[in-house]
N, C-alpha and C positions, 0 to 999 in steps of 0.2 A: 668553545666560547671565543668570539673574536673581540679584539680590543679596538675600540673606536676612539676617535679624537674626543668626543663628548665624555666617554668613560674616563679617559686620562685626565681631562680637565676637571671632572668631578672629583677624582682621587686627589689631584693637586689642591683643589679648593678645600676638601675635607682636611687634608694635611695642614693647610694654612690656618684654617679655623681652629684646629686643635693646637697648633704651635703657638699662635698669638697669645692666648691667655696663660700659657705656661712660661713663655720667655719674656713677654713684655714687662711684667712686674719686676723681674730681675734687672732688666735694662733700666727701669725707672729708679731703682734704689741702689744701683751699682756704686755710685759715687757719694751716696748719703751715709753719714756716720750715724749709726743707730745707737740709742742709749743702751746701757748695760741691762736695764730691766727688760727691754724689748728682746735683746739677744738671749737672755735667760729664758724668757717665755717661749721664744721660737725654738729653743733647744728641746722642748718637751713635745713638740708637734709630731715628729716621727715616731716617738714612743707611743703616743696616744693613738695615732692612726694604726700602727702595727698591732697594738693591743686590741683595738676594736675589730680589726680584720680577723685576728686569731680567735678571739672569743666568739665572734659571729659564726665562724666555721665549726666551732666545737658543739654548738647546739642547733637543733632543728625543731620546728613546730609541727606536731602531728595531732590533728583533731583538737585544736585549741590547748594542747599541752606542750610544754617545752621539754624535750628529751635530749639526752647526750648522744651525739653522733659517735658511735663506738670506734669506727675506723679512724676518724680524724683525731679522736682523743688518744688512741693508742699510738698514732704517728706523732702526735704532739709531744709525748714524753721523751723519746730519744732526741727529737729535734730541740726541745728546750734544754736538755742536758748538754748537747753539743754547743748550743748558743752560750750557755753559762760557762762551759769549760774553755772553749776556744775564743769566744768573742769575735768570731769571724762570720760575716754575713754569708759569704759564698759556701763555707763548710756547713753552715746551718741550713741553707736552702737545699744543698745537695742531699744532706741527711734527710730532710723532710720529704723531698721528692722520691728518693730511693726507698725510704721506709714506706711511703704510701703506695708506691709501685709494687713492692713485695707483698704488702697486706692485701691489695686488690687482686694480685695474682693468686694468692692462696686462699683468700676468704670470700671473694666475690664470685 
């Protein structure tokens, strides 16, 4: 596949369109003093997003029934234990990835 000027411009345009809504809000509120109630509320957003992503991956829909995804649930257990024990995001992610890789190697 050759790389043309139009393809490079398209990738740069996509990067810009992705970057603007992620960075622009931070630039707007960088020098604004937020009330404590807003800061407390914002502190829960990462937990809520992570919980939604984790719970969504533990279940799947089959023929209008919700079932437990066995591999994801088994990988979730040691990952959760490492997260609680170490409180380290990197160790938690590595545990989850390695556990899932081992499970898929032996059970898939």
